[in-house]
N, C-alpha and C positions, 0 to 999 in steps of 0.2 A: 617138678616138671622140667625136663631137659630143655635147654634153650639154645642148642646148636643147630643151625640150619644153613644150607647152602644158599648162595646168592643167585636166585633164579628169577630175576626181575622180568625178563622178556617172556619166558615161558609161563610164569604165573600170571602176569598181566594179560597175556593172550587168553588164558583160561577164564579169567574173571570176565572179560568182554563176552566170551562165549556163553557163560553160565548165569550171569547175574541179571537176567530178565525178570520182570515182576510176575509172580505166580499168585493165584487166588488162594487165600488161607483156607485150610481144610478144617472140618470138625469131625467128630467120631462117626457121624452118620452121613457126611456129605460126599464121600468118595464113591464113585460108581464107575460103570463101564470098565470093570477089570482093573481099577486102580486102588491103591491103599495109602493110608496116611503115613507120612514120615515127619517126625517132629522132634523138637528138643529145645534147649535153653542155652543162651550164651551169657556167661558171667565174666566178671573181672578177676583175673588171677591175683590182682594186687590187694583187693579187699573182700573178695568173695561175693560181691553184690551183683545183681543184674546190671547190664550195661545200659546207660542212658544215651549213648551215642547211636547214630544210625548204623545198623549192622546188616551185612549182606551174607547170605548163605548160598554157596554154589553147589549144585547137585548135578552129577553127570554119571551116566551108566558106563561101566568099564568097557563095554563092547561098542561104545559110541552111538548107541541107538536112541539115547535120550539125554537132554540137557535142559536144565531149568534152574530157577533160583528165586529168592525173594528177600525183601528187607524184613527184619524182625519187627514185632510189635513192641513199642516203648510206651509205658514202662513194662517191665517183666522180661524183655528180651527173649520172648519165645517165638518160634517159627513153626509153621505147620503147612504142609502141602500134600497133594495127591500125586503118586507116581505109579507107573505100571510095575509088575513084578520084574526083578532083576537085581544085579549087583552094582552098587554105586560107590563113588568116592565123593566125599563131602568136604568143602572148604569154607573157612570162616574168616570174615574181615570186618573190622570196625575202625572208625576214625580214631587216630592216635594210638592204636594198638597194633600188635604184630599179627601178620597173616599166618594162619596155620590150617592144617588138615586134620580130619578125624583119624585117630584118637591121639591128640597131641603130637601129630606127625610133623616132621620138619619139611618134607616135600611130598609130592604126589606119590613117588615110588614107595614111600614108607607109610602111606595112608592105610588105615585099617578099613577094608571093604565093608559096606553095609548091605546086607541081603534082605530084600523085600520079597516075600513069597505070596501068602494068602491071608495075611492079617496085618494090622497096623504095627508100625515099628516106632516106639517112643524112646526117649532118653538119649537121643543122639546129640549130646551136649558138647559145649566147648568152654574152656576157660582161657581167656586171652590176656597176655601180659605185655611187657615192654621189652625193649632191647637191653642188652647188657654191654657195658664198657668195662674192660678189665686191663690191668697192667701191673707193673712192679716199680717200686720206688727204692732207689739205692743211693748210697754215698758215692759221689763221683770219683773220689780218690781211692777209697778202700773197696768199693763194689759191694760192701756189706748192706743187707736190707735195712731200710728205715722203718722201724716198728712204731715210731711216733708220727708217721706220715698222716697228713690230712689232705683229702682230695675233694675238690668241689667242681661241679659242672655249672657252667653259666651259659645262658642263651646268647648266642653270638649276635643276634639281632636286637634284642631288647636290653641285654645286660643284666637281666634278672637271674639271681642264683636259684638253682633248682634243688640241689642235694649236697650233702657232705658225708663223707665216709672215711674211716680210718684204714690203716694197713694191718695185715696179720703179722705173725712172727717171721714170715718170709718176705715181708714188704709188699705183699700182693693185695690188691683191692678189687672189688667188683661193685659196679653201680648200675642201677636200672634207670633208664631214661626213655621217654616217649620219642617218637620220630620228630626230627627237627635239626637245627644247626647249633652245635654245642662246642664250647671251648672247655678245657680242663685245666684247673689250677692245682699245683702241688706245693705242699709246705711240710716242714719237719723241724723239730727242735734243733737249734744250733746251725740251721742251714738257711741259705737264701731260697726264698720262694720263687717259683717260675710257672709259666704257662706252657702247655704243650704246643709246639715241640721246641723246648729250650728257648723260650721267649721271656723277656723281662717286662713286657707290656701286654695288656689285654688286646689292644688293637693290632698287635703283631702276632697273636696266637694263631696256631693252625686250627682251622675249623673242621670239626668232625661231622659229616653228614650221616644222620641216622634215618633210615627209611623203614617202612613196614616190612621190607624184605631183606634187611640186614640185621638179624636179631643178635648177633654176637660180634663185637668189635674188640679184638685183642691187640696186645702189643702197644698200648698207649702208656709208655714207660717214662720215667724221669730219673736222671742222675743229678742229684742236688749237691751244690758246693757248700762247704762249711763256711760259716761267718764267725764273727768275733764274740758272739754271745757267751757269757760266763754262767748264765742260768738258763734253764729250759725255756725257750721261746723261739718264735719264728722271726726271720729277717726278711724285710720286704724291700725290693729295689724301688727307687724313686719313680713315681707315676705308674706304679704297678697296675692299677685298675683303669688306666687310660688307654 
């Protein structure tokens, strides 16, 4: 699934306010008066399981004639509602996951329209994931990539470590993180470890704000200085984790 999206906080938040009213769940026989069932399931892109978080599904006709929405049923993360015939754009949101449009669209303009005519439409599903932090680790003097790089993200509020990832042959890393306030630590063999952005202490690190509407944060780079190690190992400044 592609995880590049534009940062459209105001526009998307406005849409959510307009669409996320509570609708009455439908069944195969409950839709009447010229309306038809629209349904699907929302799962986690991380483990493929149904979400246990409260999930909202926004439904809006492309001609502006209809707007509705509902929270999914937990467990199972399924939604079902009755809508009149028309063409719709569908949005999905869950706590701690990234906002997206059907079908894996990055924003409304790229959303696949869903057409409801004279029968139920099922399988309008979503698979929600986390944001991606990416960057490159290089040697400060030679500018060459650090292939032994180790990258960790730490919650800026609690100090709890969340993930650890290495760099590829070009010194590039990619980490998936949920929305929150994060700091990033860099280390590599024979080099001084540091926090983003060029800090020797956790308390002085630059905090990266991850929201449900900022799915790709790039350019979180580091240029590491060599230390006096004679065997492969990391060097840590004094009070590195303070």
